[in-house]
C-alpha positions in Angstrom: 37.5 -3.4 30.9 39.6 -6.4 31.8 41.4 -8.3 29.0 38.9 -11.3 29.5 36.1 -8.8 29.0 37.5 -7.4 25.9 38.1 -10.9 24.4 34.5 -11.7 25.1 33.2 -8.5 23.4 35.5 -9.1 20.4 34.3 -12.7 20.1 30.6 -11.6 20.2 31.4 -8.9 17.6 33.0 -11.6 15.4 29.9 -13.8 15.8 27.6 -10.9 14.9 29.6 -10.3 11.7 29.6 -13.9 10.7 25.8 -14.3 11.1 24.9 -10.9 9.8 23.6 -9.6 13.1 23.5 -5.8 13.2 26.5 -4.2 15.0 26.3 -3.4 18.8 26.2 0.3 18.1 23.5 0.0 15.4 20.6 -1.3 17.5 19.9 -2.8 20.9 19.9 -6.6 20.9 16.4 -6.5 22.3 15.2 -4.3 19.4 16.8 -6.8 16.9 15.2 -9.7 18.7 11.8 -7.9 18.7 12.2 -7.3 14.9 12.9 -11.0 14.3 9.9 -12.0 16.4 7.6 -9.7 14.4 8.9 -10.9 11.1 8.5 -14.6 12.0 5.1 -14.0 13.3 3.8 -12.1 10.3 5.0 -14.8 7.8 3.9 -17.7 9.9 0.3 -18.0 8.4 2.0 -18.8 5.2 2.9 -22.2 6.6 -0.7 -23.2 5.7 0.1 -22.8 2.0 3.1 -25.3 2.3 0.8 -27.8 4.2 -1.9 -27.6 1.6 0.6 -27.8 -1.3 2.3 -30.8 0.2 -1.1 -32.7 0.0 -0.8 -32.5 -3.8 1.2 -35.2 -5.5 4.4 -34.2 -7.5 3.0 -35.3 -10.9 -0.3 -33.6 -10.3 1.5 -30.4 -9.1 3.7 -30.4 -12.2 0.6 -30.9 -14.4 -1.2 -28.0 -12.7 1.7 -25.6 -12.8 2.5 -26.3 -16.5 -1.1 -26.3 -17.7 -1.8 -23.7 -20.5 -4.4 -22.0 -18.3 -1.9 -21.6 -15.5 0.7 -20.2 -17.8 -1.9 -17.7 -19.2 -2.8 -16.6 -15.7 0.9 -16.2 -14.8 1.4 -14.0 -18.0 -1.7 -12.1 -17.3 -0.7 -11.3 -13.8 2.8 -10.1 -14.7 1.5 -8.0 -17.6 -1.1 -6.3 -15.3 1.5 -5.6 -12.6 3.9 -4.1 -15.2 1.3 -2.0 -16.9 -0.3 -0.7 -13.7 3.1 0.2 -12.2 4.2 2.0 -15.4 1.0 3.9 -15.7 1.1 4.8 -12.1 4.6 6.2 -12.3 3.7 8.1 -15.5 0.8 9.7 -13.5 2.3 10.1 -10.1 5.7 11.5 -10.8 4.7 14.4 -13.1 1.8 15.3 -10.8 4.2 15.4 -7.7 6.6 17.6 -9.7 3.8 19.9 -10.7 2.6 20.3 -7.1 6.1 20.8 -5.5 8.4 22.4 -8.0 6.3 24.6 -10.2 4.0 27.6 -10.0 0.9 25.5 -10.8 -2.1 27.6 -9.7 -3.8 26.4 -6.5 -1.0 23.9 -5.6 -2.5 23.2 -2.2 -5.9 22.3 -3.7 -4.4 20.1 -6.3 -2.2 18.3 -3.8 -5.3 17.3 -1.7 -7.6 16.3 -4.5 -4.9 14.4 -6.4 -4.2 12.3 -3.3 -7.9 11.6 -2.5 -8.3 8.8 -5.1 -6.4 6.6 -2.6 -9.5 6.7 -0.4 -11.7 5.1 -3.1 -11.5 1.3 -3.1 -10.4 0.2 -6.5 -13.3 -2.4 -6.6 -15.8 0.6 -6.1 -13.9 2.5 -8.8 -14.3 -0.5 -11.1 -18.1 -0.7 -10.4 -18.3 3.0 -11.2 -16.3 2.8 -14.4 -18.4 -0.2 -15.6 -21.6 1.7 -14.8 -20.3 4.9 -16.6 -18.3 3.4 -19.5 -19.5 -0.2 -19.8 -21.5 -1.6 -22.8 -24.8 -0.6 -21.1 -23.4 2.3 -19.2 -24.3 6.0 -19.1 -21.8 7.1 -21.8 -22.9 4.3 -24.1 -26.6 5.3 -23.7 -25.8 8.9 -24.5 -23.7 8.1 -27.6 -26.0 5.3 -28.9 -28.5 7.7 -30.7 -25.5 9.2 -32.5 -24.4 5.8 -33.8 -21.1 6.1 -31.8 -19.9 2.9 -29.9 -17.1 3.0 -27.3 -14.4 0.5 -26.8 -15.1 -2.1 -24.1 -14.0 -1.4 -20.6 -13.6 -5.0 -19.7 -10.4 -7.0 -20.0 -6.7 -6.1 -19.6 -7.0 -2.4 -20.6 -9.9 -1.8 -18.3 -8.2 -3.5 -15.3 -5.0 -1.5 -16.0 -6.8 1.8 -16.3 -8.9 1.4 -13.2 -6.2 0.1 -10.9 -3.7 2.7 -12.0 -6.2 5.6 -11.6 -6.9 4.5 -8.0 -3.4 3.5 -6.8 -1.2 6.1 -8.5 -1.4 8.2 -5.3 1.1 5.8 -3.7 3.7 7.1 -6.2 2.4 10.6 -6.0 2.8 10.8 -2.2 6.1 9.1 -1.9 7.6 11.2 -4.7 6.2 14.4 -3.1 7.9 13.4 0.2 11.1 12.9 -1.6 10.8 16.3 -3.5 9.9 18.1 -0.2 13.1 16.8 1.4 15.3 17.6 -1.6 17.7 20.5 -1.1 16.5 23.1 -3.6 19.9 24.8 -3.5 21.3 22.0 -5.7 18.7 22.7 -8.4 19.3 26.4 -8.2 23.1 25.8 -8.6 22.5 23.5 -11.6 20.4 26.3 -13.2 23.1 28.9 -12.6 25.4 26.5 -14.5 23.2 26.9 -17.6 21.2 23.8 -17.2 17.5 24.2 -18.1 14.9 22.7 -15.8 14.6 19.4 -17.6 18.3 18.9 -17.7 18.7 19.8 -14.0 15.8 17.6 -13.0 17.2 14.6 -14.9 20.7 15.0 -13.6 20.2 16.3 -10.1 16.6 15.7 -8.9 15.7 12.4 -10.4 18.6 10.4 -8.9 17.8 11.8 -5.4 14.0 11.1 -5.6 14.5 7.7 -7.1 14.0 5.9 -3.6 10.7 7.6 -3.1 9.5 6.7 -6.7 10.7 3.1 -6.1 8.9 2.8 -2.8 5.6 4.0 -4.4 6.0 1.8 -7.4 6.6 -1.2 -5.1 3.4 -0.5 -3.2 1.6 -0.2 -6.6 3.1 -3.5 -7.9 2.1 -5.5 -4.8 -1.4 -4.0 -4.8 -1.9 -4.9 -8.5 -0.5 -8.4 -7.8 -2.8 -9.1 -4.8 -6.0 -7.2 -5.7 -9.0 -9.4 -6.2 -12.1 -7.1 -6.8 -11.0 -5.1 -9.8 -9.7 -8.0 -12.1 -12.9 -9.9 -11.1 -15.1 -7.1 -12.1 -13.2 -6.4 -15.3 -13.4 -10.1 -16.3 -9.6 -10.4 -16.4 -8.1 -13.6 -15.1 -5.2 -13.1 -12.7 -3.9 -15.2 -9.9 -6.3 -13.8 -7.3 -9.4 -14.4 -9.5 -8.4 -18.0 -10.3 -7.4 -18.8 -6.7 -10.8 -17.5 -5.5 -12.7 -19.7 -8.1 -10.6 -22.8 -7.0 -11.3 -22.1 -3.4 -15.1 -21.9 -4.1 -14.8 -25.1 -6.1 -13.0 -26.9 -3.2 -9.8 -27.1 -5.2 -7.7 -25.8 -2.3 -4.7 -27.9 -3.3 -4.6 -26.2 -6.7 -5.2 -22.8 -5.1 -2.4 -23.3 -2.7 0.0 -24.2 -5.6 -1.0 -21.1 -7.4 -0.6 -19.1 -4.3 3.0 -20.4 -3.9 3.6 -19.5 -7.5 2.3 -16.0 -6.7 4.7 -15.8 -3.8 7.5 -16.7 -6.2 6.5 -13.7 -8.4 6.5 -11.6 -5.2 10.0 -12.7 -4.4 11.0 -11.8 -8.0 9.7 -8.3 -7.6 11.5 -7.9 -4.2 14.8 -9.1 -5.8 14.5 -6.6 -8.7 13.7 -3.8 -6.3 16.8 -4.7 -4.1 18.9 -5.1 -7.2 18.0 -1.9 -9.0 16.6 0.2 -6.1 18.8 2.5 -4.2 18.6 0.5 -0.9 17.9 3.6 1.1 14.1 3.4 0.7 11.6 6.2 1.2 8.2 5.7 2.5 5.5 8.3 2.7 5.7 10.5 5.8 9.5 10.5 6.1 11.7 13.2 4.9 9.2 16.0 4.9 11.5 18.5 6.3 12.0 21.1 3.7 10.0 24.3 3.5 11.6 26.3 0.7 10.9 24.2 -2.4 12.1 25.9 -5.6 9.2 27.1 -7.8 9.8 26.9 -11.5 7.6 28.9 -13.9 5.5 26.7 -16.2 5.0 29.4 -18.8 3.0 28.3 -21.7 2.6 24.8 -20.2 0.5 26.1 -17.4 -2.8 25.4 -19.3 -1.9 21.9 -20.3 -0.8 21.1 -16.8 -4.1 22.3 -15.4 -5.9 20.2 -18.0 -3.9 17.2 -17.0 -4.7 17.6 -13.3 -8.4 18.3 -14.1 -8.6 15.1 -16.3 -7.2 12.9 -13.6 -9.4 14.3 -10.9 -12.5 14.0 -13.1 -11.9 10.3 -13.7 -10.8 9.4 -10.2 -13.2 11.5 -8.1 -16.1 13.1 -10.1 -17.0 9.8 -11.9 -17.3 7.6 -8.9 -19.1 10.2 -6.7 -21.5 11.0 -9.6 -22.3 7.3 -10.1 -22.7 6.7 -6.3 -25.0 9.8 -6.2 -27.1 8.5 -9.1 -27.4 5.0 -7.4 -28.5 6.8 -4.2 -31.2 8.7 -6.0 -32.4 5.7 -7.9 -32.6 3.5 -4.8 -35.8 5.4 -3.9 -37.8 5.5 -0.7 -37.5 1.8 0.0 -33.9 2.1 1.0 -34.3 0.5 4.4 -36.4 -2.4 3.2 -35.6 -5.9 2.0 -33.5 -6.8 5.1 -30.7 -4.6 3.8 -31.1 -1.6 6.0 -28.0 0.5 6.5 -26.9 1.2 10.2 -24.4 3.7 11.3 -22.9 1.2 13.6 -21.4 -0.4 10.4 -19.2 2.8 10.0 -18.4 2.8 13.7 -17.2 -0.8 13.5 -15.0 0.1 10.5 -13.4 3.0 12.2 -12.9 1.0 15.4 -11.2 -2.0 13.9 -9.1 0.2 11.6 -7.9 2.4 14.4 -6.8 -0.7 16.4 -5.1 -2.2 13.3 -3.3 1.1 12.7 -1.9 1.2 16.3 -0.9 -2.4 16.3 0.8 -2.2 12.9 2.7 1.0 14.0 4.0 -0.8 17.1 5.0 -3.9 15.0 6.7 -1.8 12.4 8.9 0.2 14.9 11.6 -2.5 15.7 11.9 -3.6 12.0 12.1 0.0 10.7 14.7 0.9 13.3 16.9 -2.1 12.7 16.7 -1.9 8.9 17.5 1.9 9.0 20.4 1.5 11.4 22.1 -1.3 9.7 22.9 -2.6 6.3 23.5 -6.2 7.4 22.0 -9.1 5.6 19.8 -9.8 8.6 18.4 -6.2 8.6 17.7 -6.4 4.8 16.0 -9.7 5.3 13.8 -8.3 8.1 12.8 -5.4 5.9 12.0 -7.5 2.9 10.1 -10.1 4.9 7.4 -7.6 5.7 6.4 -7.4 2.1 5.5 -11.1 1.8 2.2 -10.7 3.7 1.4 -7.6 1.8 1.7 -9.4 -1.5 -0.4 -12.4 -0.5 -4.0 -11.9 -1.7 -6.3 -11.2 1.2 -8.5 -14.2 0.2 -5.5 -16.5 0.7 -4.4 -14.8 3.9 -8.0 -15.0 5.3 -8.3 -18.7 4.5 -4.9 -19.4 5.9 -5.9 -17.8 9.2 -9.1 -19.7 9.2 -7.2 -22.9 8.9 -4.7 -22.0 11.6 -7.5 -20.7 13.9 -9.8 -23.6 13.5 -7.1 -26.3 13.8 -4.5 -24.8 16.3 -5.9 -21.7 17.9 -9.6 -22.3 18.4 -9.9 -19.7 21.1 -8.8 -17.1 18.5 -11.0 -18.3 15.7 -13.6 -15.7 14.5 -12.5 -12.9 16.9 -11.4 -9.4 16.5 -7.7 -10.0 17.4 -7.4 -12.5 14.5 -8.9 -10.0 12.1 -6.6 -7.3 13.4 -3.6 -9.7 13.0 -4.6 -10.2 9.3 -4.5 -6.4 8.8 -1.0 -6.2 10.5 0.3 -8.9 8.2 -1.2 -7.2 5.1 -0.3 -3.7 5.8 3.0 -3.8 7.8 5.3 -2.6 4.9 3.3 0.6 4.7 4.1 1.5 8.4 7.6 0.2 8.0 8.4 2.3 5.0 7.2 5.5 6.6 9.0 4.8 9.9 12.2 3.6 8.2 12.5 7.0 6.3 12.1 8.9 9.5 14.7 6.9 11.4 17.2 7.5 8.5 16.9 11.2 9.2 17.9 11.0 12.9 21.4 12.2 13.2 23.4 9.6 15.1 25.5 12.4 16.6 22.4 13.6 18.5 22.1 10.1 20.1 25.9 10.2 20.9 25.4 13.6 22.5 22.5 12.3 24.6 24.6 9.3 25.7 27.5 11.6 26.6 25.2 13.6 28.8 24.3 10.5 30.7 21.2 9.2 29.1 20.7 5.5 28.9 20.0 3.9 25.5 16.3 3.7 26.4 16.3 7.3 27.6 18.1 8.6 24.4 15.5 6.7 22.3 12.5 8.1 24.4 13.8 11.7 24.5 15.6 12.1 21.2 14.7 9.4 18.6 11.0 9.0 19.3 10.0 12.7 19.0 12.0 12.9 15.7 10.4 9.8 14.1 6.9 10.6 15.5 5.7 12.1 12.2 6.8 9.1 10.2 5.0 6.8 12.8 1.8 8.8 12.6 1.9 8.9 8.7 2.4 5.1 8.6 -0.4 4.5 11.0 -2.7 6.8 9.0 -1.8 4.9 5.8 -2.6 1.6 7.5 -5.9 3.1 8.8 -6.8 4.2 5.3 -6.1 0.8 3.7 -7.7 -1.2 6.5 -11.0 0.8 6.0 -11.1 -0.5 2.4 -9.8 -4.0 2.8 -12.4 -6.5 1.5 -11.5 -10.3 1.2 -9.8 -10.9 4.6 -12.5 -8.8 6.2 -15.3 -10.9 4.6 -13.7 -14.2 5.8 -12.4 -13.2 9.3 -14.9 -10.7 10.6 -16.6 -12.0 13.9 -20.2 -13.0 13.6 -22.4 -10.0 13.9 -19.6 -7.5 13.4 -20.6 -5.8 10.2 -18.4 -3.1 8.6 -18.9 -0.9 5.7 -17.1 -3.1 3.2 -18.9 -6.3 4.4 -22.3 -4.5 4.0 -21.3 -3.1 0.6 -20.4 -6.6 -0.6 -23.5 -8.1 0.8 -25.8 -5.7 -1.0 -23.8 -6.0 -4.2 -24.1 -9.7 -4.3 -27.8 -9.4 -3.9 -27.9 -7.0 -6.8 -28.9 -3.9 -4.8 -26.3 -1.6 -6.2 -28.4 1.5 -5.1 -28.1 0.4 -1.5 -24.3 0.4 -1.7 -24.3 4.1 -2.5 -24.6 5.6 0.9 -22.0 3.2 2.6 -19.7 3.8 -0.3 -19.9 7.6 0.2 -19.5 7.2 3.9 -16.4 5.0 3.4 -14.8 7.5 1.1 -15.6 10.4 3.5 -14.2 8.6 6.6 -11.1 7.5 4.7 -10.6 11.0 3.5 -10.0 12.1 7.1 -7.0 9.9 7.4 -5.7 11.3 4.0 -6.0 14.9 5.4 -3.9 13.8 8.4 -1.3 12.5 6.0 -1.2 15.7 3.9 -1.0 17.8 7.1 2.4 16.2 7.7 3.6 18.3 4.8 2.7 21.6 6.5 2.3 24.5 4.3 4.8 23.5 1.6 2.2 23.0 -1.1 
């Protein structure tokens, strides 16, 4: 290279360093540019929030944001996020340890059934819990002749319990992925140095699986922050419920201000995660490479461990399925009448749009995951964090934002399937990024260097070396997106094309009409179809359980 050429390269490298652009050996400029394009695209709908909020005067905005009701909603939302996250970690981490590091009987069976609650939408779980444990529920009717009353399921405690029971698998799965990639020889070495299992776990295992626990806890926190159905059913005011009420009452300026306040909370959670997290991340699907996990004998604790697993499965699977079955039986022979006939095309539509969303999200996640895994630059971290913004925005807010953009600026896209798929990509991109990011981290850069030495171009090295190695993470991320897309409710209700009915839109329609029984069959179908994607996720772990 000539001296002039070397000077140009040095100048470009200096510019990269000053603006935080990833180094020239970390990712291809086109990949970085693609990552920037994806990040800007997925956060662009939020421009609507700013436009709506700008229509509110400063004094009115201050009055709304400092009103006692707003402060109460803010406090409620933070308390719910903290409690759901803490309870999910308290459930998910011990269950992951039991199914990976101990001699728990039927570990494979428990791994599957403990992950399955993720396929049950939390709003359906809330309906089931109200029907089973509510003031006029099945349990109350059984205990009433005995003079026994049960605590109310409504309010903060009910919302916390239901949400945690149906989202803890995020922590369970990411922690399992970290445990399965943990080098068991370190644990064996600690035990040979007279450390018991608890001491070795605290000093050796826990620091190394912290990224996996943090990744799962972050997904739980954002789910609790953005969920609408469960707080509404449990009569607990959070940001999402109040925003929904304001939209229905044409208070869209107030709703936009509350949405911006919600985004501020999201930014706070991201800051705390980046401040106290490890920074290496660990999404589900990555790191599942180990096949010789250490098995520690539970001894006398085997029976309590089995009881713990059984109780969790009973609450998260047996109760909802039993309630749905009861609804199905009570719906009687007139199930198809009243203009609410169930059609199997609703299930086909759900699978079709979820599959497209999974593929699109996987493609969008690839450049961001690659750049963030290959570089620790400020730009790479910003790209990674930007994907969480759309995930934390409530589906109702995102849906209305896209309606505004479509109706005013993109009429050719309004009420079409691509706009609905785009909403899913915005909502669930961090799930695919997390899984792919972890897989990219495990690709040894020396392999790429060897491929380049053997004459491969950067594109050829990526296609022949990187892509096969990160394929499991890509598939796992896409499967997770498929699973959550099948369950997504608010954005689907607002953005689905006319005549394009899915399982969730049908369930919501019959629920609003009061025909709970007619929601039983589609609810069971939704759970069954979603379970197929969960099986695909669990197969990534091979026979380790």
